[in-house]
TORGURO-430567 format. One line per field, with one value per residue: residue number from 1; chain; x, z, y of N, C-alpha, C, O in turn. Coordinates in nm, 3 decimals. Example, Ala and Ser with C-alpha at 12.3 -4.5 7.8 and 13.67 -1.06 7.14 Angstrom:
# residues 2
nr = c(1,2);
kette = c(A,A);
nxx = c(1.319,1.285);
nzz = c(0.780,0.708);
nyy = c(-0.569,-0.225);
caxx = c(1.230,1.367);
cazz = c(0.780,0.714);
cayy = c(-0.450,-0.106);
cxx = c(1.320,1.290);
czz = c(0.780,0.787);
cyy = c(-0.330,0.003);
oxx = c(1.424,1.341);
ozz = c(0.846,0.804);
oyy = c(-0.332,0.114);
//
This chain:
# residues 155
nr = c(1,2,3,4,5,6,7,8,9,10,11,12,13,14,15,16,17,18,19,20,21,22,23,24,25,26,27,28,29,30,31,32,33,34,35,36,37,38,39,40,41,42,43,44,45,46,47,48,49,50,51,52,53,54,55,56,57,58,59,60,61,62,63,64,65,66,67,68,69,70,71,72,73,74,75,76,77,78,79,80,81,82,83,84,85,86,87,88,89,90,91,92,93,94,95,96,97,98,99,100,101,102,103,104,105,106,107,108,109,110,111,112,113,114,115,116,117,118,119,120,121,122,123,124,125,126,127,128,129,130,131,132,133,134,135,136,137,138,139,140,141,142,143,144,145,146,147,148,149,150,151,152,153,154,155);
kette = c(A,A,A,A,A,A,A,A,A,A,A,A,A,A,A,A,A,A,A,A,A,A,A,A,A,A,A,A,A,A,A,A,A,A,A,A,A,A,A,A,A,A,A,A,A,A,A,A,A,A,A,A,A,A,A,A,A,A,A,A,A,A,A,A,A,A,A,A,A,A,A,A,A,A,A,A,A,A,A,A,A,A,A,A,A,A,A,A,A,A,A,A,A,A,A,A,A,A,A,A,A,A,A,A,A,A,A,A,A,A,A,A,A,A,A,A,A,A,A,A,A,A,A,A,A,A,A,A,A,A,A,A,A,A,A,A,A,A,A,A,A,A,A,A,A,A,A,A,A,A,A,A,A,A,A);
nxx = c(16.941,17.218,17.398,17.606,17.713,17.860,18.004,18.276,18.404,18.710,18.775,18.625,18.633,18.673,18.701,18.807,19.043,19.120,18.973,18.898,18.715,18.841,19.044,18.919,18.801,19.001,19.112,18.954,18.922,19.180,19.198,18.975,19.185,19.360,19.249,19.196,19.051,19.058,19.286,19.618,19.739,19.515,19.410,19.446,19.353,19.094,19.020,19.056,18.827,18.593,18.586,18.573,18.289,18.173,18.248,18.049,17.828,17.712,17.793,17.655,17.394,17.232,17.141,17.382,17.516,17.715,17.716,17.962,18.010,18.138,18.094,18.382,18.656,18.856,18.788,18.634,18.480,18.214,18.279,18.249,18.281,18.257,18.292,18.382,18.355,18.439,18.437,18.312,18.272,18.327,18.149,17.970,17.744,17.369,17.178,17.368,17.542,17.758,17.919,17.878,17.916,18.039,17.929,18.094,18.084,18.206,18.195,18.221,18.215,18.039,17.809,17.572,17.347,17.344,17.485,17.314,17.118,17.271,17.283,17.047,16.972,17.147,17.083,16.821,16.873,17.025,16.814,16.685,16.636,16.733,16.921,17.113,17.163,17.342,17.471,17.666,17.771,17.871,18.168,18.378,18.539,18.429,18.159,18.021,18.018,17.795,17.628,17.531,17.503,17.236,17.105,17.110,16.954,16.702,16.625);
nzz = c(-7.195,-7.145,-7.048,-7.211,-7.268,-7.058,-6.897,-6.888,-7.107,-7.130,-6.859,-6.732,-6.484,-6.406,-6.232,-5.954,-5.795,-5.505,-5.183,-5.036,-4.912,-4.945,-5.086,-5.325,-5.463,-5.481,-5.699,-5.917,-5.952,-6.010,-6.264,-6.447,-6.495,-6.669,-6.891,-6.947,-6.897,-6.691,-6.595,-6.489,-6.290,-6.070,-5.977,-5.640,-5.517,-5.613,-5.499,-5.225,-5.215,-5.245,-5.063,-4.871,-4.921,-4.885,-4.603,-4.507,-4.508,-4.690,-4.979,-5.044,-5.130,-5.064,-5.241,-5.308,-5.383,-5.489,-5.547,-5.555,-5.584,-5.718,-5.764,-5.828,-5.903,-6.012,-6.260,-6.569,-6.746,-6.771,-6.652,-6.552,-6.390,-6.416,-6.145,-6.018,-5.771,-5.660,-5.417,-5.268,-5.099,-4.800,-4.833,-4.600,-4.643,-4.637,-4.578,-4.455,-4.602,-4.807,-5.065,-5.463,-5.683,-5.802,-5.931,-5.996,-6.028,-6.180,-6.186,-6.330,-6.141,-6.218,-6.348,-6.218,-6.323,-6.514,-6.380,-6.204,-6.365,-6.466,-6.211,-6.214,-6.425,-6.375,-6.086,-6.195,-6.375,-6.209,-5.989,-6.112,-6.078,-6.277,-6.415,-6.243,-6.144,-6.380,-6.418,-6.202,-6.229,-6.422,-6.617,-6.792,-6.947,-7.146,-7.164,-6.974,-7.054,-7.268,-7.151,-7.083,-7.279,-7.428,-7.198,-7.232,-7.459,-7.377,-7.325);
nyy = c(25.762,25.483,25.161,25.134,25.343,25.463,25.313,25.165,24.932,24.812,24.842,24.645,24.402,24.100,23.950,24.004,24.064,24.177,24.151,24.301,24.578,24.877,24.769,24.671,24.871,25.044,24.865,24.871,25.164,25.206,25.010,25.206,25.372,25.303,25.218,25.448,25.629,25.798,26.025,25.866,25.988,26.071,25.878,25.804,26.015,26.024,25.758,25.815,25.979,25.816,25.611,25.743,25.838,25.558,25.545,25.732,25.621,25.336,25.188,24.928,24.844,24.593,24.214,24.114,24.328,24.636,24.976,25.212,25.553,25.882,26.227,26.394,26.657,26.637,26.393,26.411,26.309,26.155,25.781,25.402,25.125,24.772,24.554,24.208,23.965,23.667,23.561,23.745,23.991,24.191,24.469,24.601,24.617,24.629,24.490,24.284,24.114,23.946,24.120,24.065,24.164,24.474,24.793,25.094,25.458,25.697,26.048,26.428,26.704,26.871,26.809,26.739,26.623,26.425,26.254,26.154,26.053,25.848,25.707,25.581,25.426,25.218,25.142,25.058,24.818,24.690,24.610,24.407,24.065,23.874,24.000,24.054,23.835,23.708,23.863,23.811,23.538,23.607,23.561,23.653,23.935,24.001,23.849,24.012,24.270,24.154,24.105,24.369,24.520,24.345,24.463,24.703,24.673,24.668,24.379);
caxx = c(17.116,17.223,17.501,17.778,17.751,17.945,18.047,18.434,18.464,18.843,18.843,18.572,18.674,18.541,18.703,18.902,19.212,19.078,18.886,18.846,18.611,18.867,19.141,18.847,18.719,19.131,19.118,18.810,18.985,19.316,19.157,18.964,19.243,19.474,19.192,19.226,18.890,19.105,19.473,19.701,19.764,19.408,19.352,19.453,19.253,18.944,18.983,18.988,18.711,18.461,18.605,18.501,18.174,18.134,18.238,17.939,17.732,17.749,17.673,17.640,17.244,17.183,17.164,17.492,17.584,17.720,17.764,18.070,18.005,18.177,18.161,18.428,18.651,18.962,18.658,18.648,18.416,18.171,18.302,18.199,18.291,18.216,18.446,18.269,18.418,18.334,18.421,18.247,18.394,18.248,18.109,17.898,17.589,17.252,17.152,17.509,17.572,17.903,17.862,17.980,17.918,18.030,17.940,18.141,18.056,18.297,18.112,18.272,18.178,17.905,17.714,17.466,17.197,17.403,17.502,17.165,17.030,17.362,17.286,16.916,16.988,17.219,16.973,16.721,16.913,17.045,16.679,16.609,16.700,16.799,17.065,17.208,17.247,17.381,17.631,17.775,17.780,17.952,18.331,18.455,18.502,18.326,17.990,17.947,17.960,17.712,17.523,17.535,17.451,17.150,16.993,17.049,16.834,16.538,16.629);
cazz = c(-7.125,-7.181,-6.966,-7.304,-7.281,-6.937,-6.875,-6.985,-7.123,-7.128,-6.694,-6.642,-6.378,-6.396,-6.142,-5.892,-5.692,-5.399,-5.084,-4.908,-4.984,-5.013,-5.220,-5.461,-5.467,-5.583,-5.833,-6.008,-6.007,-6.087,-6.391,-6.498,-6.520,-6.726,-6.947,-7.049,-6.865,-6.562,-6.560,-6.343,-6.087,-6.028,-5.887,-5.535,-5.474,-5.636,-5.430,-5.116,-5.185,-5.265,-4.903,-4.791,-4.950,-4.811,-4.480,-4.468,-4.542,-4.726,-5.108,-5.070,-5.090,-5.039,-5.300,-5.338,-5.508,-5.421,-5.640,-5.536,-5.696,-5.661,-5.802,-5.819,-6.001,-6.142,-6.329,-6.711,-6.811,-6.691,-6.629,-6.511,-6.447,-6.346,-6.087,-5.991,-5.632,-5.693,-5.334,-5.192,-5.038,-4.685,-4.822,-4.522,-4.657,-4.565,-4.579,-4.415,-4.672,-4.877,-5.266,-5.533,-5.781,-5.766,-6.031,-6.005,-6.111,-6.151,-6.275,-6.300,-6.023,-6.284,-6.424,-6.136,-6.344,-6.583,-6.283,-6.152,-6.468,-6.492,-6.120,-6.199,-6.506,-6.309,-6.058,-6.242,-6.397,-6.071,-5.930,-6.199,-6.055,-6.382,-6.427,-6.120,-6.139,-6.471,-6.343,-6.094,-6.274,-6.626,-6.565,-6.866,-6.938,-7.264,-7.115,-6.883,-7.193,-7.354,-7.067,-7.077,-7.419,-7.365,-7.056,-7.302,-7.582,-7.254,-7.267);
cayy = c(25.689,25.367,25.164,25.108,25.485,25.499,25.179,25.133,24.793,24.737,24.873,24.561,24.337,23.975,23.845,24.070,24.042,24.231,24.053,24.372,24.701,24.967,24.719,24.686,25.032,25.072,24.778,24.963,25.304,25.165,24.993,25.286,25.486,25.234,25.223,25.644,25.706,25.931,26.001,25.783,26.132,26.111,25.763,25.852,26.123,25.936,25.619,25.864,26.015,25.693,25.539,25.890,25.820,25.451,25.566,25.849,25.528,25.239,25.166,24.811,24.831,24.437,24.158,24.077,24.435,24.764,25.123,25.293,25.706,25.988,26.318,26.442,26.778,26.528,26.372,26.516,26.273,26.046,25.653,25.349,25.015,24.684,24.383,24.056,23.913,23.532,23.496,23.793,24.155,24.288,24.614,24.697,24.653,24.683,24.317,24.229,23.966,23.981,24.190,23.970,24.278,24.653,24.869,25.175,25.564,25.818,26.121,26.552,26.797,26.970,26.731,26.660,26.547,26.334,26.144,26.135,25.963,25.716,25.589,25.579,25.336,25.084,25.088,24.997,24.742,24.602,24.560,24.312,23.959,23.773,24.076,24.077,23.647,23.672,23.990,23.699,23.436,23.610,23.533,23.689,24.066,24.003,23.814,24.146,24.354,24.083,24.106,24.511,24.546,24.327,24.497,24.829,24.668,24.658,24.220);
cxx = c(17.086,17.383,17.649,17.780,17.865,18.077,18.152,18.490,18.579,18.879,18.751,18.685,18.675,18.608,18.855,18.993,19.140,18.984,18.853,18.793,18.705,18.972,19.047,18.818,18.872,19.139,19.085,18.890,19.129,19.263,19.118,19.050,19.357,19.379,19.158,19.094,18.971,19.235,19.482,19.713,19.643,19.319,19.328,19.361,19.121,18.908,18.978,18.878,18.529,18.520,18.598,18.312,18.115,18.150,18.104,17.797,17.720,17.686,17.632,17.471,17.173,17.210,17.239,17.599,17.586,17.750,17.815,18.061,18.040,18.167,18.300,18.554,18.785,18.903,18.633,18.530,18.367,18.194,18.265,18.266,18.267,18.324,18.324,18.400,18.380,18.323,18.315,18.309,18.280,18.259,18.037,17.742,17.468,17.174,17.276,17.544,17.687,17.833,17.976,17.961,17.891,18.022,17.961,18.101,18.175,18.182,18.194,18.159,18.037,17.856,17.613,17.385,17.249,17.431,17.445,17.093,17.155,17.312,17.110,16.902,17.036,17.116,16.903,16.721,16.921,16.874,16.631,16.719,16.834,16.981,17.132,17.288,17.317,17.554,17.682,17.787,17.857,18.097,18.432,18.390,18.360,18.151,17.955,17.917,17.857,17.573,17.473,17.458,17.269,17.045,16.975,16.880,16.664,16.539,16.639);
czz = c(-7.166,-7.124,-7.032,-7.276,-7.172,-6.866,-6.950,-6.962,-7.100,-6.970,-6.653,-6.561,-6.378,-6.272,-6.074,-5.791,-5.538,-5.297,-4.997,-4.983,-5.031,-5.120,-5.333,-5.488,-5.540,-5.685,-5.927,-6.066,-6.074,-6.262,-6.501,-6.596,-6.607,-6.901,-7.021,-6.976,-6.783,-6.612,-6.449,-6.241,-6.050,-5.933,-5.732,-5.485,-5.461,-5.571,-5.317,-5.132,-5.225,-5.170,-4.832,-4.791,-4.861,-4.645,-4.390,-4.471,-4.678,-4.841,-5.150,-5.048,-5.050,-5.160,-5.366,-5.402,-5.410,-5.535,-5.589,-5.600,-5.607,-5.801,-5.772,-5.939,-6.097,-6.278,-6.471,-6.771,-6.734,-6.751,-6.514,-6.526,-6.379,-6.242,-6.008,-5.924,-5.672,-5.530,-5.195,-5.093,-4.899,-4.738,-4.718,-4.553,-4.629,-4.518,-4.476,-4.497,-4.786,-4.990,-5.316,-5.684,-5.772,-5.922,-5.985,-6.037,-6.053,-6.256,-6.247,-6.213,-6.113,-6.368,-6.331,-6.187,-6.444,-6.511,-6.215,-6.235,-6.467,-6.346,-6.145,-6.316,-6.461,-6.205,-6.075,-6.298,-6.265,-5.999,-5.989,-6.133,-6.173,-6.421,-6.339,-6.123,-6.278,-6.454,-6.270,-6.168,-6.473,-6.583,-6.653,-6.886,-7.068,-7.228,-7.015,-6.978,-7.281,-7.279,-7.043,-7.194,-7.431,-7.289,-7.150,-7.396,-7.480,-7.262,-7.155);
cyy = c(25.544,25.314,25.151,25.264,25.571,25.402,25.122,24.960,24.749,24.730,24.752,24.477,24.250,23.914,23.927,24.049,24.083,24.135,24.191,24.563,24.815,24.866,24.728,24.818,25.092,25.034,24.860,25.052,25.269,25.111,25.118,25.398,25.418,25.251,25.384,25.662,25.772,25.941,25.932,25.858,26.102,25.988,25.742,25.930,26.078,25.858,25.729,25.915,25.908,25.629,25.648,25.862,25.717,25.468,25.663,25.701,25.415,25.186,25.023,24.792,24.649,24.330,24.118,24.233,24.602,24.822,25.220,25.436,25.707,26.063,26.378,26.553,26.753,26.445,26.468,26.475,26.156,25.880,25.565,25.242,24.840,24.565,24.329,24.009,23.773,23.490,23.610,23.930,24.176,24.415,24.670,24.687,24.638,24.588,24.254,24.098,24.062,24.093,24.115,24.080,24.365,24.706,25.007,25.296,25.632,25.938,26.300,26.573,26.821,26.952,26.663,26.587,26.417,26.200,26.089,26.026,25.848,25.614,25.514,25.449,25.213,25.039,24.979,24.850,24.634,24.523,24.428,24.167,23.885,23.870,24.064,23.927,23.650,23.764,23.908,23.618,23.465,23.598,23.592,23.841,24.016,23.985,23.966,24.214,24.318,24.159,24.288,24.548,24.475,24.400,24.649,24.781,24.638,24.444,24.168);
oxx = c(16.980,17.480,17.759,17.897,17.925,18.187,18.139,18.557,18.581,18.968,18.772,18.806,18.690,18.550,18.970,18.953,19.112,18.925,18.784,18.837,18.678,18.972,19.084,18.831,18.868,19.166,19.161,18.930,19.168,19.294,19.183,19.024,19.459,19.434,19.103,19.024,18.942,19.283,19.410,19.704,19.658,19.220,19.229,19.287,19.048,18.787,18.858,18.806,18.410,18.495,18.623,18.233,18.031,18.073,18.074,17.683,17.728,17.570,17.585,17.429,17.059,17.324,17.211,17.713,17.515,17.801,17.748,18.128,18.035,18.202,18.310,18.542,18.817,18.966,18.616,18.465,18.432,18.149,18.248,18.320,18.269,18.423,18.222,18.511,18.270,18.236,18.268,18.407,18.159,18.357,18.027,17.648,17.488,17.104,17.240,17.571,17.694,17.717,18.091,18.011,17.777,18.094,17.863,18.038,18.226,18.117,18.232,18.055,17.930,17.837,17.570,17.340,17.182,17.413,17.483,17.027,17.106,17.302,17.073,16.814,16.982,17.062,16.900,16.626,16.852,16.848,16.554,16.842,16.954,17.095,17.251,17.408,17.372,17.674,17.801,17.905,17.878,18.116,18.550,18.274,18.238,18.057,17.837,17.799,17.814,17.477,17.371,17.350,17.179,16.924,16.867,16.765,16.554,16.450,16.640);
ozz = c(-7.204,-7.141,-6.976,-7.259,-7.184,-6.813,-7.049,-6.881,-7.044,-6.927,-6.535,-6.579,-6.256,-6.218,-6.119,-5.690,-5.465,-5.350,-4.895,-5.075,-5.141,-5.239,-5.435,-5.610,-5.635,-5.780,-6.007,-6.182,-6.183,-6.362,-6.603,-6.695,-6.615,-7.004,-7.128,-7.038,-6.828,-6.674,-6.350,-6.123,-5.928,-5.859,-5.688,-5.397,-5.361,-5.551,-5.301,-5.035,-5.226,-5.210,-4.711,-4.696,-4.777,-4.568,-4.271,-4.428,-4.784,-4.841,-5.261,-4.952,-5.009,-5.201,-5.479,-5.447,-5.324,-5.627,-5.568,-5.704,-5.499,-5.910,-5.654,-6.059,-6.202,-6.383,-6.463,-6.839,-6.662,-6.860,-6.401,-6.634,-6.256,-6.289,-5.958,-5.976,-5.728,-5.494,-5.086,-5.020,-4.916,-4.709,-4.725,-4.495,-4.508,-4.418,-4.420,-4.443,-4.824,-4.988,-5.275,-5.789,-5.745,-6.013,-5.931,-6.137,-5.940,-6.357,-6.131,-6.201,-6.064,-6.463,-6.355,-6.127,-6.443,-6.550,-6.156,-6.189,-6.468,-6.351,-6.092,-6.290,-6.495,-6.214,-6.023,-6.287,-6.236,-5.973,-5.931,-6.139,-6.163,-6.440,-6.370,-6.112,-6.282,-6.469,-6.268,-6.191,-6.575,-6.476,-6.621,-6.865,-7.058,-7.250,-7.006,-7.004,-7.363,-7.316,-6.979,-7.187,-7.443,-7.313,-7.153,-7.398,-7.519,-7.202,-7.144);
oyy = c(25.495,25.388,25.153,25.299,25.678,25.420,25.050,24.896,24.639,24.656,24.723,24.490,24.256,23.819,23.919,23.990,23.988,24.041,24.183,24.631,24.864,24.899,24.786,24.831,25.169,25.108,24.914,25.048,25.312,25.176,25.141,25.467,25.487,25.288,25.409,25.742,25.883,25.847,25.924,25.823,26.106,25.994,25.684,25.887,26.078,25.845,25.751,25.893,25.936,25.516,25.637,25.865,25.747,25.411,25.666,25.718,25.478,25.145,24.997,24.728,24.627,24.350,24.079,24.234,24.655,24.758,25.321,25.432,25.649,26.018,26.412,26.527,26.808,26.437,26.590,26.554,26.080,25.845,25.610,25.221,24.836,24.507,24.377,24.005,23.768,23.411,23.576,23.918,24.173,24.484,24.793,24.740,24.626,24.604,24.151,23.990,24.178,24.135,24.095,24.039,24.402,24.667,25.058,25.264,25.632,25.914,26.309,26.509,26.784,27.028,26.550,26.490,26.313,26.085,25.988,25.933,25.735,25.491,25.409,25.368,25.107,24.929,24.867,24.772,24.536,24.405,24.352,24.166,23.859,23.829,24.063,23.901,23.540,23.741,23.941,23.647,23.399,23.655,23.594,23.879,24.007,24.061,24.003,24.232,24.399,24.225,24.311,24.607,24.559,24.399,24.708,24.824,24.599,24.385,24.045);
//
């Protein structure tokens, strides 16, 4: 599985307007809906599920990155997006540092194996210092899409 198989390029937000966790999650889910990756009618319910997941344990795992994710019955096809915050957002991260890069993943409830595969791909890339550095420095949707392409090619 490759990042480009589930990250929706049209939903990438290189300059998040949100400066708070829940707002950032809503902004990213809304961008996925606008890109056609989920029904507009599902936005509020999916956002609620993601925020509930965050309240159970932050997906901000440190190093300036968070990976909010959820399996939900209203999601028919796995979809993800990336949001970049220049100022940083408090995600209650494990290292107590702000989050600058958010990789959000939505999966159908009945595809737990694909969800795990996608999470594995996301985390294996986010473990790489250079990937995180370039992601944080990518100021355009095109630059982020290019970074994902390079990551998928193993560069």
